[in-house]
C-alpha positions as CSV (number, residue, x, y, z in Angstrom):
1,X,-53.8,192.3,130.2
2,X,-52.1,190.2,127.5
3,X,-48.5,189.2,128.3
4,X,-46.2,189.9,125.4
5,X,-42.7,188.5,125.3
6,X,-39.8,189.7,123.1
7,X,-38.1,186.7,121.7
8,X,-34.3,186.6,121.3
9,X,-34.5,187.5,117.6
10,X,-35.5,191.0,118.8
11,X,-32.3,191.4,120.9
12,X,-30.7,193.7,118.2
13,X,-33.7,196.0,118.2
14,X,-35.1,198.8,120.4
15,X,-38.5,197.2,120.8
16,X,-38.0,196.9,124.5
17,X,-37.6,200.7,124.9
18,X,-39.4,202.4,122.0
19,X,-43.2,202.3,121.2
20,X,-44.6,200.5,118.2
21,X,-48.0,199.6,116.7
22,X,-49.3,196.2,115.7
23,X,-50.8,196.3,112.2
24,X,-52.2,193.4,110.2
25,X,-50.7,193.4,106.7
26,X,-51.7,191.4,103.6
27,X,-49.3,188.6,102.9
28,X,-48.1,190.3,99.7
29,X,-46.3,192.7,102.0
30,X,-44.6,190.1,104.2
31,X,-40.8,189.4,103.9
32,X,-38.0,187.6,105.7
33,X,-36.9,189.4,108.8
34,X,-40.1,191.2,109.4
35,X,-40.9,191.5,113.1
36,X,-44.4,190.1,113.8
37,X,-46.6,189.3,116.8
38,X,-48.1,185.9,117.3
39,X,-50.6,184.8,120.0
40,X,-50.0,181.3,121.4
41,X,-53.0,179.1,120.6
42,X,-51.7,175.6,121.2
43,X,-52.3,173.6,124.4
44,X,-49.8,174.0,127.2
45,X,-46.9,171.5,126.9
46,X,-43.2,171.5,127.3
47,X,-42.7,172.9,123.9
48,X,-44.2,176.3,124.9
49,X,-40.7,177.7,125.7
50,X,-39.3,180.8,124.4
51,X,-35.8,182.4,124.5
52,X,-35.8,186.0,125.7
53,X,-33.4,188.7,124.6
54,X,-31.1,187.8,127.5
55,X,-30.9,184.2,126.4
56,X,-33.0,183.1,129.4
57,X,-35.7,180.5,128.7
58,X,-39.3,181.1,129.8
59,X,-42.4,178.9,129.9
60,X,-45.1,180.7,128.0
61,X,-48.9,180.1,128.4
62,X,-51.8,179.9,125.9
63,X,-53.0,183.4,125.2
64,X,-49.6,185.0,125.6
65,X,-48.1,187.0,122.7
66,X,-44.6,186.7,121.3
67,X,-42.7,189.1,119.1
68,X,-40.6,187.2,116.6
69,X,-39.4,187.4,113.0
70,X,-40.5,185.7,109.8
71,X,-38.0,183.3,108.4
72,X,-37.2,179.8,107.1
73,X,-35.7,176.7,108.6
74,X,-34.3,173.5,107.0
75,X,-33.2,171.4,110.0
76,X,-32.3,167.8,109.2
77,X,-33.2,166.4,112.7
78,X,-36.1,168.7,113.8
79,X,-38.3,170.9,111.6
80,X,-38.5,172.4,108.1
81,X,-40.7,175.2,107.0
82,X,-41.0,178.8,106.0
83,X,-43.1,181.9,106.5
84,X,-43.9,181.6,102.8
85,X,-45.9,178.4,103.6
86,X,-48.3,180.3,105.9
87,X,-51.9,180.2,104.8
88,X,-54.4,182.2,106.8
89,X,-53.5,183.3,110.4
90,X,-52.0,180.1,111.8
91,X,-48.2,179.9,112.0
92,X,-45.6,178.1,114.1
93,X,-42.7,179.0,116.3
94,X,-40.0,177.0,114.4
95,X,-37.4,177.7,117.1
96,X,-37.7,178.9,120.6
97,X,-35.8,182.1,119.6
98,X,-39.0,183.4,117.7
99,X,-38.4,182.2,114.2
100,X,-41.9,182.2,112.8
101,X,-43.2,180.3,109.8
102,X,-45.3,177.3,108.9
103,X,-43.7,173.9,109.6
104,X,-44.2,171.6,106.6
105,X,-42.0,168.7,107.8
106,X,-41.5,167.6,111.4
107,X,-39.2,164.9,112.7
108,X,-40.8,162.2,114.8
109,X,-38.2,163.1,117.5
110,X,-40.1,166.3,118.0
111,X,-43.5,165.8,119.6
112,X,-45.1,169.1,118.5
113,X,-44.5,172.7,117.6
114,X,-45.9,175.8,119.2
115,X,-49.0,177.1,117.2
116,X,-49.6,180.8,117.0
117,X,-52.1,183.1,115.4
118,X,-50.8,186.0,113.5
119,X,-51.8,189.3,115.2
120,X,-49.9,191.7,113.0
121,X,-46.7,193.3,112.0
122,X,-44.6,195.6,114.2
123,X,-45.0,199.0,112.6
124,X,-43.7,202.5,113.2
125,X,-44.8,205.6,111.2
126,X,-46.6,203.4,108.8
127,X,-43.5,201.3,108.0
128,X,-42.7,197.7,108.9
129,X,-40.0,197.3,111.6
130,X,-37.5,194.7,110.3
131,X,-34.4,193.0,111.6
132,X,-32.4,194.6,108.9
133,X,-33.1,198.0,110.4
134,X,-30.8,197.2,113.3
135,X,-28.1,195.2,111.5
136,X,-24.4,196.0,111.9
137,X,-23.4,198.3,109.1
138,X,-20.0,198.8,107.5
139,X,-17.8,198.0,104.6
140,X,-14.2,196.7,104.6
141,X,-12.0,193.8,104.8
142,X,-11.7,190.7,107.1
143,X,-8.3,189.5,107.9
144,X,-8.4,187.6,111.3
145,X,-6.8,184.2,111.9
146,X,-9.8,181.9,112.2
147,X,-10.6,178.6,113.8
148,X,-13.4,177.2,111.6
149,X,-15.8,174.6,113.2
150,X,-18.2,172.8,110.8
151,X,-20.4,169.8,111.3
152,X,-21.7,166.8,109.4
153,X,-25.2,167.9,110.5
154,X,-26.9,169.8,113.3
155,X,-26.4,168.5,116.9
156,X,-22.9,167.2,116.0
157,X,-21.0,168.9,118.8
158,X,-20.0,172.2,117.2
159,X,-21.0,174.5,120.0
160,X,-19.4,172.3,122.6
161,X,-16.1,172.1,120.6
162,X,-16.2,175.9,119.9
163,X,-16.6,176.6,123.6
164,X,-13.6,174.5,124.5
165,X,-11.5,176.1,121.8
166,X,-12.4,179.6,123.0
167,X,-11.5,178.5,126.6
168,X,-8.1,177.1,125.6
169,X,-7.2,180.3,123.6
170,X,-8.2,182.4,126.6
171,X,-6.0,180.3,128.9
172,X,-3.1,180.9,126.5
173,X,-3.7,184.7,126.9
174,X,-5.2,185.2,123.5
175,X,-8.1,187.6,122.7
176,X,-10.7,185.5,120.9
177,X,-14.1,186.5,119.5
178,X,-16.8,183.9,119.0
179,X,-19.1,183.9,116.0
180,X,-21.9,181.8,114.5
181,X,-22.3,182.6,110.9
182,X,-25.0,180.1,109.8
183,X,-28.0,178.3,111.2
184,X,-31.3,179.3,112.7
185,X,-31.4,182.0,115.4
186,X,-30.8,180.8,118.9
187,X,-28.9,183.0,121.3
188,X,-27.8,180.5,124.0
189,X,-25.4,178.7,121.6
190,X,-23.2,181.8,121.0
191,X,-23.6,182.9,124.6
192,X,-21.8,179.8,125.7
193,X,-18.7,181.1,123.8
194,X,-18.8,184.3,125.9
195,X,-19.2,182.2,129.1
196,X,-16.0,180.3,128.0
197,X,-14.0,183.6,127.8
198,X,-14.7,185.1,124.4
199,X,-14.1,188.9,124.4
200,X,-17.3,189.3,122.3
201,X,-19.8,187.1,120.5
202,X,-21.7,187.7,117.3
203,X,-24.0,185.7,115.0
204,X,-26.1,186.2,111.9
205,X,-28.8,187.8,113.9
206,X,-26.5,190.8,114.4
207,X,-26.4,190.9,110.6
208,X,-30.1,191.2,110.5
209,X,-31.0,187.6,109.5
210,X,-33.5,185.4,111.5
211,X,-31.8,182.3,109.9
212,X,-29.4,181.9,107.0
213,X,-31.9,180.0,104.8
214,X,-31.9,182.9,102.4
215,X,-30.7,183.6,98.9
216,X,-26.9,183.4,98.7
217,X,-26.5,187.0,97.6
218,X,-28.6,188.2,100.5
219,X,-26.5,186.2,102.9
220,X,-23.2,187.5,101.6
221,X,-24.5,191.1,101.6
222,X,-25.6,190.8,105.3
223,X,-22.5,188.9,106.6
224,X,-19.7,191.0,105.1
225,X,-20.4,194.1,107.4
226,X,-20.4,191.7,110.4
227,X,-17.0,190.2,109.5
228,X,-15.6,193.7,109.0
229,X,-16.9,194.7,112.4
230,X,-15.2,191.7,114.0
231,X,-12.0,192.6,112.1
232,X,-12.1,196.2,113.4
233,X,-12.3,194.9,117.0
234,X,-8.8,193.6,116.6
235,X,-9.0,190.1,118.1
236,X,-6.1,187.7,118.0
237,X,-8.4,185.0,116.7
238,X,-12.0,184.4,115.8
239,X,-13.6,181.1,116.5
240,X,-16.4,180.6,113.9
241,X,-19.1,178.0,114.1
242,X,-20.9,177.2,110.8
243,X,-24.3,175.9,112.0
244,X,-25.6,172.7,110.4
245,X,-23.2,171.4,107.6
246,X,-21.8,173.1,104.5
247,X,-24.0,171.0,102.3
248,X,-27.3,172.1,103.9
249,X,-29.2,175.1,102.6
250,X,-27.9,177.5,105.3
251,X,-25.2,179.1,103.1
252,X,-22.3,177.3,104.9
253,X,-20.2,177.1,101.8
254,X,-20.7,180.8,101.2
255,X,-19.8,181.6,104.8
256,X,-16.5,179.7,104.4
257,X,-15.7,181.6,101.2
258,X,-16.4,184.9,102.9
259,X,-14.0,184.0,105.7
260,X,-11.3,183.5,103.1
261,X,-9.0,180.5,102.7
262,X,-6.0,182.6,103.7
263,X,-7.6,183.4,107.1
264,X,-8.7,179.9,108.1
265,X,-5.8,178.5,110.0
266,X,-7.5,175.6,111.8
267,X,-10.4,173.4,110.6
268,X,-12.3,171.2,113.0
269,X,-15.0,168.8,111.8
270,X,-17.7,167.7,114.3
271,X,-19.3,164.5,113.2
272,X,-22.1,162.2,114.4
273,X,-20.4,159.1,113.2
274,X,-17.1,158.1,111.5
275,X,-18.6,157.5,108.1
276,X,-20.0,161.0,108.0
277,X,-16.5,162.3,108.2
278,X,-15.7,160.7,104.9
279,X,-19.0,161.9,103.4
280,X,-18.2,165.6,104.2
281,X,-14.6,165.2,103.1
282,X,-15.6,163.8,99.7
283,X,-18.7,165.9,99.1
284,X,-17.4,169.2,100.2
285,X,-13.6,168.8,99.8
286,X,-12.9,169.7,103.4
287,X,-9.6,168.5,104.9
288,X,-10.0,168.9,108.7
289,X,-7.1,169.3,111.1
290,X,-9.2,167.5,113.8
291,X,-12.4,165.5,114.2
292,X,-14.6,165.8,117.3
293,X,-18.2,165.2,118.2
294,X,-20.1,161.9,118.8
295,X,-17.9,160.2,116.2
296,X,-15.1,160.3,118.7
297,X,-16.9,159.1,121.8
298,X,-14.8,156.0,122.2
299,X,-11.3,154.8,121.3
300,X,-12.9,152.4,118.8
301,X,-14.7,155.3,117.1
302,X,-11.5,157.3,117.1
303,X,-9.6,154.4,115.5
304,X,-12.3,154.1,112.8
305,X,-12.2,157.8,112.1
306,X,-8.4,157.6,111.6
307,X,-8.7,154.5,109.4
308,X,-11.5,155.9,107.2
309,X,-10.2,159.4,106.8
310,X,-6.6,159.6,108.0
311,X,-7.6,162.4,110.4
312,X,-7.0,162.3,114.1
313,X,-10.1,162.3,116.3
314,X,-10.4,163.7,119.8
315,X,-13.1,163.2,122.4
316,X,-13.2,166.8,123.7
317,X,-15.6,165.7,126.5
318,X,-12.7,163.9,128.1
319,X,-10.7,166.3,130.2
320,X,-7.5,164.4,129.5
321,X,-7.9,165.3,125.8
322,X,-7.6,169.0,126.4
323,X,-3.7,169.1,126.2
324,X,-4.0,167.5,122.8
325,X,-6.5,170.1,121.7
326,X,-4.2,172.8,122.9
327,X,-1.3,171.3,120.9
328,X,-3.4,171.2,117.8
329,X,-4.3,174.9,118.3
330,X,-0.7,175.8,118.9
331,X,0.4,174.0,115.7
332,X,-2.2,175.3,113.3
333,X,-2.4,178.8,114.7
334,X,1.4,179.1,114.8
335,X,1.4,180.1,118.5
């Protein structure tokens, strides 16, 4: 009996409880967000890990099948590729969350990617089952005071900073919701916001997107109902992580526009190095209230951030810095 795992990109669906068929479709009928099944063909190695709908990681084996979704990725430090690059049956798991496509560029920091054979699309009543079928629906406004966390690149400390911001707001007795609006699907990042005390957590997967490397109009159409849903839950604040950086092809700039300048009360920039702070400031016109991340790992780095950009840096990994973070939140959020 073949073992079939449901990756975390299926967490918004009913695939765990309702029957479906697996049907091979010609590539002309494929699209972003389609649920598909892949059989693992690569040799066993530490890369054969998949994230389940609960966020738990499992070690898969050759011959196992995984249900994921077709999409695209444009990671600066890991892998780039798309389902549109697939030729034949071979495809790759571009993230452990089940983002399927063909990797066309791989960082030397990543030893390999998981190879799969396309088995077919998830189908019901002759129709493809898609992430968009389970997306949050609605129409309306978004007017929630927002803490916006952006980065100079991936792996710049955004999730760590967001988790601490949520925790500090919770300690101050405020109801906060955590959201990740851009990036490539991975559940454990946003789950860490819930662990820190967020009343609820959401990301673009809830909007029906496997990643936000999609046309801008498609992104805006998908993300607006999600923002309206968060608004209707009535939080005091929403802590928003914009995955990657605003200048990468993940629609970060569009996400910031959809949040609305009038709603963004606090802007935190997570940077890999002090010079990257200046780069994002000049290229994107962002004026952060605070800089965190590896660029603030030492007092020398913090001094350099201040000298280059005029912005205060804070090493949020240092417990002694948390009162300063709390003061920044109180000032910018008018608590």
